[in-house]
C-alpha positions in Angstrom: -93.0 -34.0 158.5 -95.0 -37.1 159.4 -91.9 -38.9 160.7 -91.0 -35.9 162.8 -94.5 -35.7 164.2 -94.6 -39.4 164.9 -91.4 -39.3 166.8 -92.7 -36.4 168.7 -95.9 -38.3 169.6 -93.9 -41.2 170.8 -91.8 -39.0 173.0 -95.0 -37.6 174.6 -96.6 -41.0 175.2 -93.8 -43.3 175.9 -91.3 -40.9 177.5 -88.3 -42.7 176.1 -85.1 -41.5 177.8 -81.4 -42.2 177.8 -81.8 -44.2 181.0 -84.0 -46.7 179.0 -82.0 -47.3 175.8 -83.8 -49.2 173.1 -82.2 -51.7 170.7 -81.0 -50.6 167.4 -83.6 -52.8 165.7 -86.4 -51.2 167.7 -84.9 -47.8 167.0 -84.8 -48.5 163.3 -88.4 -49.6 163.3 -89.4 -46.5 165.2 -87.4 -44.3 162.8 -88.2 -45.8 159.4 -91.6 -47.6 159.9 -94.1 -45.5 161.8 -97.1 -47.5 162.7 -100.2 -46.7 160.7 -102.3 -46.9 163.9 -100.6 -43.8 165.1 -101.8 -41.7 162.2 -104.5 -39.9 164.3 -101.8 -39.0 166.8 -99.6 -37.8 164.1 -102.3 -35.5 162.8 -102.9 -34.2 166.3 -99.2 -33.7 166.6 -99.2 -31.9 163.3 -101.8 -29.4 164.5 -99.9 -28.9 167.8 -96.6 -28.5 165.8 -98.2 -25.8 163.7 -99.0 -23.9 166.9 -95.4 -24.2 167.9 -94.3 -23.0 164.5 -96.5 -19.9 165.0 -95.0 -19.3 168.5 -91.4 -19.5 167.1 -90.8 -16.3 165.3 -88.4 -17.9 162.9 -89.0 -21.7 162.9 -85.7 -22.4 161.1 -85.3 -25.9 162.7 -88.3 -27.3 160.8 -87.1 -26.7 157.3 -85.4 -30.0 157.0 -88.2 -32.0 158.7 -90.8 -31.6 156.0 -93.1 -34.1 154.5 -91.4 -37.2 153.1 -88.0 -36.1 154.0 -87.4 -37.4 157.5 -83.8 -37.1 158.4 -82.6 -37.9 154.9 -82.6 -34.5 153.3 -79.9 -33.9 150.7 -77.1 -31.4 150.9 -78.9 -29.1 148.5 -81.8 -28.9 151.0 -79.5 -28.0 153.8 -77.6 -25.4 151.9 -80.8 -23.7 151.0 -81.0 -22.6 154.7 -84.0 -21.3 156.5 -84.7 -18.0 154.8 -86.7 -19.8 152.1 -89.5 -20.7 154.5 -92.7 -18.8 153.4 -93.6 -16.1 155.7 -97.2 -15.3 156.8 -99.0 -13.5 154.1 -99.5 -9.9 155.2 -101.8 -9.1 152.3 -104.8 -10.3 154.3 -107.9 -8.7 152.7 -109.7 -8.7 156.0 -107.0 -6.7 157.6 -106.5 -4.4 154.6 -102.7 -4.7 154.6 -102.3 -5.8 151.0 -102.8 -2.4 149.5 -100.0 0.0 148.6 -101.2 2.5 151.1 -101.3 -0.1 153.8 -97.7 -1.3 153.1 -96.5 2.3 152.9 -98.2 3.1 156.2 -96.6 0.0 157.9 -93.2 1.0 156.5 -93.5 4.5 157.9 -94.7 3.2 161.2 -91.8 0.8 161.5 -89.2 3.4 160.6 -90.5 6.2 162.7 -92.1 4.3 165.6 -91.2 5.8 169.0 -92.4 5.5 172.5 -94.6 8.5 172.0 -96.2 7.3 168.7 -96.9 3.7 169.7 -99.6 2.7 172.2 -100.1 -0.6 174.1 -96.6 -1.9 173.6 -95.6 -5.0 175.4 -92.2 -5.2 177.1 -90.3 -6.6 174.2 -91.7 -4.0 171.8 -90.9 -1.3 174.3 -87.4 -2.6 174.6 -86.9 -2.8 170.9 -88.2 0.7 170.3 -86.1 2.2 173.0 -82.9 0.5 171.9 -83.6 1.5 168.2 -84.1 5.1 169.3 -81.0 5.0 171.4 -78.6 3.6 168.8 -80.0 5.8 166.1 -79.4 8.8 168.2 -75.9 7.7 169.1 -75.1 7.5 165.4 -76.6 11.0 164.9 -74.6 12.4 167.9 -71.4 10.9 166.5 -72.0 12.4 163.1 -72.8 15.8 164.7 -69.7 15.7 166.8 -67.5 14.9 163.9 -68.9 17.8 161.9 -68.6 20.4 164.7 -65.2 19.5 165.9 -63.7 19.2 162.4 -65.2 22.6 161.3 -62.7 24.2 163.7 -58.9 24.1 163.6 -56.2 24.2 166.2 -54.4 26.5 163.8 -57.1 29.1 164.2 -55.8 30.3 167.6 -52.2 30.6 166.4 -53.4 32.5 163.3 -55.4 34.9 165.5 -52.5 35.4 167.9 -50.0 36.1 165.2 -52.2 38.8 163.6 -53.0 40.3 167.0 -49.4 40.5 168.0 -48.4 42.2 164.7 -51.1 44.8 164.6 -52.2 45.4 168.2 -49.1 44.7 170.4 -46.3 46.0 168.2 -45.2 49.5 169.3 -44.4 52.6 167.2 -40.7 52.8 166.3 -38.9 54.9 168.8 -41.6 54.8 171.5 -43.7 52.4 173.6 -47.0 53.5 172.0 -49.1 50.5 170.8 -52.6 50.3 169.5 -53.9 49.5 173.0 -52.3 52.8 174.2 -54.2 55.1 171.8 -55.8 57.9 173.7 -55.9 60.8 171.3 -56.4 61.4 167.6 -52.7 62.1 167.3 -51.9 58.7 168.8 -54.3 57.1 166.3 -52.4 58.6 163.2 -49.0 57.5 164.6 -50.1 53.9 165.1 -51.8 53.8 161.7 -48.8 55.1 159.8 -46.4 53.0 162.0 -47.0 49.4 163.0 -50.3 49.0 161.2 -49.1 50.1 157.8 -45.8 48.3 158.2 -47.6 45.1 159.2 -49.9 45.2 156.1 -47.2 45.5 153.4 -44.3 43.0 153.4 -42.4 44.1 150.4 -38.9 42.9 151.4 -37.3 39.8 152.9 -35.5 39.9 156.2 -32.3 40.7 154.3 -33.9 43.7 152.6 -34.2 41.9 149.3 -37.3 42.8 147.4 -40.0 40.1 147.2 -40.8 41.0 143.6 -44.5 40.3 143.6 -47.5 42.7 143.4 -49.5 41.1 146.2 -48.7 41.5 149.9 -48.1 38.3 151.9 -48.2 39.2 155.6 -45.6 37.1 157.5 -44.8 35.8 154.0 -47.7 33.4 154.3 -51.0 35.3 154.5 -52.3 36.9 151.3 -53.8 40.4 151.7 -57.2 40.2 150.0 -58.0 43.3 148.1 -57.2 46.6 149.8 -57.8 47.8 153.4 -60.5 50.3 154.1 -60.7 53.1 156.7 -64.2 54.5 157.7 -65.5 56.9 160.2 -68.8 58.0 161.7 -69.4 61.5 162.9 -72.1 63.4 164.8 -73.2 66.9 163.7 -72.8 70.1 165.7 -75.7 71.0 168.0 -76.4 67.3 168.6 -76.6 68.2 172.3 -77.9 71.1 174.3 -75.7 73.6 176.1 -76.9 75.1 179.3 -77.9 78.7 179.0 -75.2 79.7 181.5 -72.5 78.4 179.2 -73.8 79.4 175.8 -71.5 82.4 175.5 -68.4 80.3 176.3 -69.3 77.1 174.4 -70.3 77.7 170.8 -70.5 74.0 169.6 -71.7 70.8 171.1 -71.1 67.3 169.8 -73.1 64.8 171.8 -72.7 61.0 172.2 -73.2 58.9 169.1 -76.7 58.1 168.0 -77.8 57.1 164.5 -80.2 60.0 164.4 -77.3 62.4 165.3 -75.0 61.3 162.4 -73.4 64.1 160.3 -74.4 63.7 156.7 -72.7 66.9 155.4 -69.8 66.9 153.0 -66.4 67.5 154.7 -64.6 70.5 153.1 -64.4 71.1 149.4 -62.6 67.9 148.3 -64.1 65.2 146.2 -64.2 61.5 146.9 -65.8 59.0 149.2 -63.6 60.2 152.1 -65.4 63.5 152.2 -68.9 62.5 151.2 -71.4 60.7 153.5 -72.7 57.4 152.2 -75.6 55.4 153.7 -75.4 51.9 155.0 -77.2 50.6 151.9 -74.8 52.4 149.5 -71.8 50.9 151.4 -73.5 47.5 151.8 -72.4 47.8 155.4 -73.5 46.2 158.6 -73.8 47.6 162.1 -71.2 47.2 164.8 -71.7 46.8 168.5 -69.0 48.9 170.3 -68.3 49.8 173.9 -70.1 53.1 173.8 -72.9 52.4 171.3 -74.0 50.4 168.3 -72.7 52.0 165.1 -74.3 51.8 161.7 -72.7 50.7 158.5 -72.7 54.2 157.0 -70.2 57.0 157.1 -67.1 58.4 155.2 -64.6 55.9 153.9 -61.4 55.6 151.8 -59.7 52.5 150.4 -56.0 52.3 150.6 -53.6 50.9 147.9 -51.7 47.7 147.2 -48.4 49.5 147.9 -47.1 50.9 151.1 -46.0 54.2 149.5 -49.4 55.0 148.0 -51.2 54.1 151.3 -48.9 56.3 153.3 -49.7 59.3 151.0 -53.4 58.7 151.5 -53.1 58.6 155.3 -50.9 61.8 155.2 -53.6 63.6 153.2 -56.3 62.6 155.6 -54.3 63.7 158.6 -53.3 67.0 157.1 -56.9 67.7 155.9 -58.2 67.2 159.5 -60.4 64.3 158.4 -60.9 63.4 162.1 -62.3 66.2 164.3 -64.4 66.8 167.4 -67.5 65.2 165.7 -65.7 61.9 165.1 -67.1 59.1 167.3 -65.6 56.0 165.8 -63.0 55.0 163.2 -62.9 51.5 161.6 -59.9 50.0 159.9 -60.8 46.7 158.1 -58.8 44.2 156.0 -58.9 40.5 155.3 -56.2 37.9 154.7 -56.2 34.3 153.5 -53.7 31.5 154.5 -53.7 28.7 151.9 -51.5 26.5 154.1 -54.3 26.0 156.6 -57.2 27.1 154.5 -58.3 29.9 156.9 -59.5 33.4 156.5 -58.6 36.1 159.0 -60.9 39.1 158.9 -59.6 41.8 161.2 -61.2 45.1 162.3 -59.3 47.7 164.4 -61.6 50.4 165.7 -61.2 53.3 168.0 -64.1 55.0 169.7 -63.9 58.7 170.6 -66.5 59.3 173.3 -68.1 62.6 173.9 -66.1 62.8 177.2 -62.8 63.0 175.3 -60.0 60.4 175.1 -60.2 57.2 173.1 -61.3 53.6 173.5 -59.2 51.3 171.2 -60.5 47.8 170.5 -60.1 45.1 167.9 -62.1 42.2 166.5 -60.6 39.2 164.7 -62.6 36.5 163.0 -60.5 33.5 162.0 -62.9 31.3 160.0 -63.0 28.5 157.4 -65.1 29.9 154.6 -63.9 27.5 151.8 -65.3 24.2 152.9 -64.2 21.6 150.3 -60.5 21.7 149.4 -58.8 18.5 150.8 -59.9 14.9 150.7 -60.8 15.1 154.3 -63.2 18.0 153.5 -65.0 15.8 151.1 -65.3 13.2 153.8 -66.9 15.9 155.9 -69.3 16.6 153.0 -70.4 13.0 153.3 -71.0 13.5 157.0 -73.0 16.6 156.1 -75.2 14.7 153.8 -75.7 12.0 156.5 -76.5 14.9 158.9 -79.2 16.2 156.5 -80.7 12.7 156.4 -80.8 12.5 160.2 -82.5 15.9 160.4 -85.1 14.8 157.8 -85.7 11.6 159.9 -86.1 13.5 163.2 -88.3 16.2 161.5 -90.7 13.6 160.3 -90.6 11.9 163.8 -91.5 15.2 165.5 -94.3 15.9 163.1 -95.8 12.4 163.7 -95.5 12.9 167.5 -97.0 16.4 167.3 -99.8 15.1 165.1 -100.6 12.4 167.7 -100.4 14.4 170.9 -101.2 17.9 169.5 -100.7 20.7 172.1 -99.9 18.2 174.9 -96.7 17.5 173.0 -95.3 20.8 174.2 -95.8 19.9 177.9 -92.7 17.7 177.8 -89.3 19.2 178.3 -87.6 16.6 176.0 -90.1 17.4 173.3 -89.2 21.1 173.4 -85.5 20.2 173.3 -86.2 18.0 170.3 -87.8 21.0 168.5 -84.8 23.2 169.4 -82.3 20.7 168.1 -84.2 20.2 164.8 -84.8 23.9 164.2 -81.2 24.9 164.9 -80.0 22.1 162.6 -82.3 23.3 159.8 -81.0 26.9 160.2 -77.4 25.5 160.1 -78.1 23.7 156.9 -79.6 26.8 155.2 -76.7 28.9 156.3 -74.1 26.4 155.0 -75.7 26.7 151.6 -75.9 30.5 151.7 -72.3 30.8 153.0 -70.9 28.6 150.2 -72.7 30.6 147.4 -71.8 34.0 148.9 -68.1 33.2 149.3 -67.8 32.0 145.7 -69.5 35.1 144.4 -67.3 37.4 146.5 -64.1 35.7 145.5 -65.1 35.8 141.8 -65.6 39.6 142.0 -62.4 40.0 143.9 -60.4 38.1 141.3 -61.8 40.3 138.5 -60.6 43.5 140.3 -58.0 43.0 143.0 -58.1 46.7 143.9 -61.5 46.3 145.5 -62.1 46.2 149.2 -62.8 42.6 150.2 -65.8 42.9 152.5 -65.8 39.6 154.4 -67.1 41.3 157.6 -70.7 40.3 157.1 -69.8 36.7 156.3 -67.3 36.5 159.1 -69.9 37.9 161.6 -72.5 35.4 160.6 -70.0 32.5 160.4 -69.2 33.3 164.1 -72.9 33.4 164.9 -73.2 30.1 163.1 -70.4 28.6 165.2 -72.2 29.9 168.3 -75.5 28.4 167.2 -73.8 25.0 166.4 -72.2 25.1 169.8 -75.6 25.5 171.5 -77.0 22.8 169.2 -74.3 20.3 170.2 -74.8 21.2 173.9 -78.5 20.6 173.5 -77.9 17.4 171.6 -75.7 16.0 174.4 -78.2 16.9 177.0 -81.0 15.3 175.0 -79.0 12.0 175.3 -80.6 11.6 178.8 -84.0 11.2 177.0 -82.9 8.0 175.4 -81.3 6.5 178.6 -84.2 7.3 180.8 -85.2 3.6 181.0 -82.3 3.3 183.5 -83.2 4.7 186.9 -79.7 5.8 187.6 -79.8 8.1 184.6 -83.0 9.8 185.8 -81.5 11.1 189.1 -80.6 14.5 187.7 -83.9 15.2 185.9 -85.9 13.8 188.8 -84.0 15.9 191.4 -84.5 19.1 189.4 -88.1 18.4 188.7 -89.0 17.6 192.3 -87.2 20.7 193.8 -88.3 23.1 191.0 -90.9 24.8 193.3 -88.6 25.1 196.2 -85.8 26.5 193.9 -88.2 29.0 192.4 -89.3 30.3 195.8 -85.7 30.5 196.9 -84.7 32.3 193.7 -87.2 35.1 194.4 -85.7 35.6 197.8 -82.1 35.4 196.5 -82.5 37.9 193.7 -84.3 40.4 195.9 -81.1 40.6 198.1 -78.8 40.2 195.1 -80.2 43.1 193.1 -80.4 45.3 196.2 -76.6 44.8 196.6 -76.0 45.4 192.9 -77.7 48.8 193.0 -75.9 49.6 196.2 -72.5 48.8 194.6 -73.3 50.7 191.4 -74.3 53.9 193.2 -71.4 53.8 195.6 -68.5 52.6 193.4 -69.8 53.2 189.8 -67.8 56.4 189.2 -64.4 55.0 190.4 -64.3 51.2 190.0 -64.5 49.7 186.5 -66.1 46.5 187.8 -69.0 48.6 189.0 -69.1 51.2 186.2 -72.4 49.8 184.8 -75.2 47.9 186.4 -74.5 44.9 184.2 -70.9 44.9 185.4 -72.1 45.0 189.0 -74.2 41.8 188.5 -71.3 39.9 187.1 -68.9 41.3 189.7 -71.1 40.0 192.5 -71.2 36.5 190.9 -67.4 36.7 190.9 -67.4 37.6 194.6 -69.3 34.4 195.3 -66.6 32.4 193.4 -63.8 34.3 195.2 -62.6 36.3 192.2 -62.6 39.8 193.4 -60.3 42.8 194.1 -61.2 44.1 197.6 -58.6 46.9 197.5 -60.4 48.7 194.6 -63.7 49.3 196.5 -61.8 50.1 199.7 -60.0 52.9 197.9 -63.2 54.1 196.3 -64.9 54.4 199.7 -63.1 53.5 202.9 -66.2 53.2 205.0 -68.9 51.8 202.7 -66.5 49.5 200.8 -65.8 47.1 203.8 -69.4 47.3 205.0 -70.7 46.4 201.5 -68.2 43.5 201.1 -68.6 41.9 204.5 -72.4 42.0 204.6 -72.7 40.7 201.1 -70.4 37.8 201.7 -72.3 36.9 204.9 -75.9 37.0 203.6 -75.3 35.7 200.1 -72.3 33.3 200.5 -72.8 31.9 204.0 -76.6 32.0 204.2 -78.4 32.0 200.9 -75.9 29.8 199.0 -76.0 27.1 201.7 -79.8 27.2 201.8 -79.7 26.5 198.0 -77.4 23.6 198.5 -79.5 22.2 201.3 -82.6 22.2 199.0 -80.7 20.3 196.3 -79.2 17.9 198.8 -82.5 17.0 200.6 -84.3 16.5 197.3 -81.5 14.3 195.9 -81.7 12.1 199.1 -85.4 11.7 198.6 -85.1 10.9 195.0 -82.3 8.4 195.7 -84.5 6.6 198.3 -87.4 6.4 195.9 -85.3 5.1 193.0 -83.9 2.4 195.2 -87.4 0.9 195.5 -88.1 1.0 191.8 -86.9 -1.2 189.0 -85.6 -0.3 185.6 -88.2 -0.2 182.8 -86.2 -3.0 181.3 -82.8 -4.6 181.7 -80.8 -3.7 178.6 -78.1 -6.3 179.5 -80.7 -9.1 179.6 -82.2 -7.9 176.3 -78.9 -7.7 174.5 -78.0 -11.2 175.9 -81.2 -12.5 174.4 -80.4 -11.0 171.1 -77.0 -12.6 171.2 -78.6 -16.0 172.0 -80.9 -15.6 169.1 -78.0 -15.1 166.7 -76.0 -17.8 168.3 -78.9 -20.3 168.2 -79.3 -19.8 164.4 -75.6 -20.5 164.0 -75.9 -23.7 166.0 -78.9 -24.9 164.1 -76.8 -24.7 161.0 -74.2 -26.9 162.7 -77.0 -29.4 163.3 -77.9 -29.4 159.6 -74.2 -30.0 158.8 -74.1 -33.1 161.0 -77.3 -34.4 159.3 -75.8 -33.9 155.9 -72.6 -35.6 156.9 -74.5 -38.7 158.2 -76.7 -38.8 155.0 -73.6 -38.7 152.8 -72.8 -42.3 153.5 -75.4 -45.1 153.4 -73.5 -47.7 155.4 -70.7 -47.1 157.9 -68.5 -44.0 158.1 -65.0 -43.9 159.3 -63.5 -41.2 161.4 -61.3 -39.9 158.6 -64.4 -39.3 156.3 -66.3 -37.8 159.2 -63.3 -35.6 160.1 -62.7 -34.4 156.5 -66.4 -33.5 155.8 -66.8 -31.5 159.0 -63.3 -29.9 158.6 -64.4 -28.6 155.2 -67.4 -26.9 156.9 -65.1 -25.1 159.4 -65.4 -27.2 162.6 -62.7 -27.4 165.2 -60.8 -30.6 165.8 -62.0 -30.9 169.4 -65.7 -30.6 168.4 -65.3 -33.1 165.5 -63.7 -35.7 167.8 -66.2 -35.1 170.7 -69.3 -35.7 168.7 -67.9 -38.8 166.9 -66.6 -40.3 170.2 -69.9 -39.9 171.8 -71.6 -42.4 169.5 -68.7 -44.6 168.7 -69.7 -47.1 171.3 -67.2 -49.9 170.3 -64.4 -47.3 169.9 -63.3 -48.8 166.6 -63.2 -45.3 164.9 -66.1 -46.3 162.6 -69.7 -45.4 162.9 -71.6 -48.5 161.7 -75.2 -48.4 160.6 -76.6 -48.8 164.1 -74.4 -46.1 165.6 -75.3 -43.7 162.8 -79.0 -44.5 163.3 -78.7 -43.9 167.0 -77.1 -40.5 166.4 -79.9 -39.6 164.1 -82.5 -40.7 166.6 -80.8 -38.9 169.4 -80.5 -35.7 167.4 -84.1 -35.9 166.2 -85.3 -36.6 169.7 -83.5 -33.6 171.1 -84.9 -31.3 168.4 -88.4 -32.6 169.1 -87.7 -32.0 172.8 -86.6 -28.5 172.0 -89.9 -27.7 170.2 -91.9 -29.1 173.1 -89.8 -27.2 175.7 -90.2 -24.0 173.7 -94.0 -24.2 173.8 -93.9 -25.1 177.5 -91.6 -22.2 178.3 -93.9 -19.8 176.6 -97.0 -21.1 178.5 -95.3 -21.3 181.9 -92.9 -18.4 181.7 -93.9 -17.2 185.2 -93.3 -20.5 187.0 -90.4 -20.7 189.4 -89.1 -24.1 188.6 -85.3 -24.6 188.3 -85.4 -25.6 184.6 -83.0 -24.4 182.0 -85.9 -23.4 179.7 -87.8 -21.4 182.3 -88.8 -18.0 181.1 -86.8 -18.7 178.0 -87.6 -17.6 174.5 -87.5 -19.9 171.5 -84.0 -18.9 170.8 -82.9 -19.5 174.3 -84.3 -23.1 174.2 -82.6 -23.8 170.9 -79.3 -22.6 172.3 -79.7 -24.8 175.4 -80.4 -28.0 173.4 -77.7 -27.4 170.9 -75.3 -26.7 173.8 -75.9 -30.3 175.0 -74.4 -31.4 171.7 -71.4 -29.1 172.3 -72.1 -27.3 169.0 
C-alpha cells in the first residue's frame, strides 16, 4: 500500500508524463526504493486514498496494492479476486443496525422499497427503485399472461361448435324442425325424442355395428357423464287477476313466472320426482337467468337412463301424462360430457321458456371448460407458474400494505393505487377459487364413479368457472393497463393519462349534455317502435341500438316499416344531433387537450434517462471484467524474475482466454527494441506505466465526483467510478 501511495504522491508533485520519459534506473529507484523523506506525503496520500476508497462503491482495484505487496503479488492473491475485501460493518451500535430486528427491517425495506415508501431518494436511488419495480412487474405480467392464455384451449371452440350443431341445428327426421324452431309444447316433444335423444346415445357405428359398451360416447369421442336430467318450473292457477268483465269466460289464469308464484302441488296421482315439487336446497340447484325471468333451482325433475330405449319410454310417459301444461314456464334439459383427447368438459343446457303470452323461446347454454387441471407434463409446468404467481401476489400484497400504512387514506387518492388493490384482490379470489374448484371436481367425480346412474351436476362448477374466466380476463386487462404506472418516468408514456386527467372536467360536463339528449331519444324510440321492432323491444335494447347507429350498424327499414312518419324523423334528427354535433364536440375536447399536453411535455425532461442508466450499469460490469485483465497482466509479469519471451507471454495469457490480437498489441507496446523479449527494464516500465495509470484512475475518479457539474471536455467528466475504470482500461486495449 505504501508503494502505491508513494507513486501516487509523486504523480501529484512531479507530474511525470509520457512526454518526459525517465530512465529505467530512475524508474527502478522510484518503484523499489521509495525515499524515506516522503513518508509524511505517503501518510497524507494514505488518508486521501481512504477517502477515494469510500467514494468507490466497490474498490476492487486496490486489493492487489496492499501493504508490503507492491506490484509483486502472487497468483494466489490475484485469483482470490475482489470479493474478499471486507465491507463496512453495518452492525454499528450507534446506528442500531446490528440487532436482528434492524437487519430484518433493512431486508424488508430493500425488498419492498417503492417510490411511494421511500422518501428523499437521490436520482440514482430513484432510478434503481423504478427499474426494479419495472422489471419485477414485467416478470409478473409474463407469468400472468402464461397462466391465462394456457388455461384456455383452441379446441374449446370446436368442441362447443360440434355439440351445438348436433343438438341445436340438427332437424327432426322428415321435417325442417330444429331446436331453434320450437314454438309450441308439441314441437318441444318432437325435438326431444328426435335429434336430442339420438344425439345423446351413440350405440352403433356408422355401419350399424353395435359398439358393445355400456357408456355412450357422443361422436365416438365424448363420454356422457352420468345421465341427463329434465326439469320444469310451473306457476299455479290464479297467479294473475282476471278482469271482472271476463271472469265468466276465463276460469283460470297463469301469470308470468315469479318465484313467489311457483306451483308446489303434486301433479296427478303418480309417484316420483317428476310429479313432486322439490325445493332448490333439496335439488342442490342454482338459479338461471333467462330471457323472460330469473328462474330458481327448484321444480319437478326426472333423470333419464343410460340407454336410448329406456329414455324414450320415460319421455313418452311424460308426454302422455301431460307433464307440461299451461302453468309450465320453463323446461331445462341438462347433461355433461368429457373428452379425454383434449381434457375438456362440455356442460350443456337446452331450455325452452313458455311465456304467459303463449309460444316458446328456445335457448341453449354451453360451457366448455377445463376442470381437471393437472394431467399432462405441461399442466405441471403451469402448476409451477401458479406457485410463482402466488409468490408475486404475496409480494404485492405486502407492498400495498406498506404503502397503505405509510400514506393511510391519502393512498386511495391515486388511480394507480386503486388499480393495484383491484389486481391484488382479483388475484386472491382467483387463487381461492382454484383451490375450491380442484377439491369440488375431485369429490364430484368420485361420487359419479361410485354410481354412474347419477346425474352429473356440473352446472354450478361450470357457471363459476365461466365467472372465474371473466374475472381473470378483467384482471389481465387491469394488469396490462397498470403497466403504464411503471413506465411513467418517460414523458411519452404519460400522454394518455395526462390527456384524460386534464380533460376530465370538460368530458364530465359534456357527458351530462350528451346523455340528456341520448336518453331522450332512447325513450322516444322505445315508445314508438317498442311493440314492433326487436331492437327497441326493451329500454336496454334501445340504448345499445343507438350506440350501434353511431357506429353505422343499423337497419333503417325496420323502423320505417314500424312507423312511416316518425321513423325517418327519429333517425335523421338523431344522426344529426348525436353523430354530427355531439360526437365531434367530444373529439374536439380530446384533440385540444392532447395538443396542450403535447406542448407541455415537449418542454419537460424525463425523470431519468433509462438508456443512460443501463449504459452505466453495463460499464460497471465491463470495468470489473477489465480490472481482472489488469490483474492477469500483473501476474504474468511477476511469473518471471528476469526477461520474458513472447512465447511465454503468449502462452500464459492464452491460457487465461485472451485473443491473439490483444496479446500481441500489449507486448509490442513495451517491446522497444522489437527483439520479441521483454527484458528487465521493459518489464519494469510496463509495471510502472500500469501502476501510474491505475493511480491516475483513482485520482480522476475522485475529481470526477467532486466536479461532476463542470463542462470540461474530459473523458471522466460526470463519470462514475466504474466509468473512469473503463476509460483507463480502454487505453490499455483490455
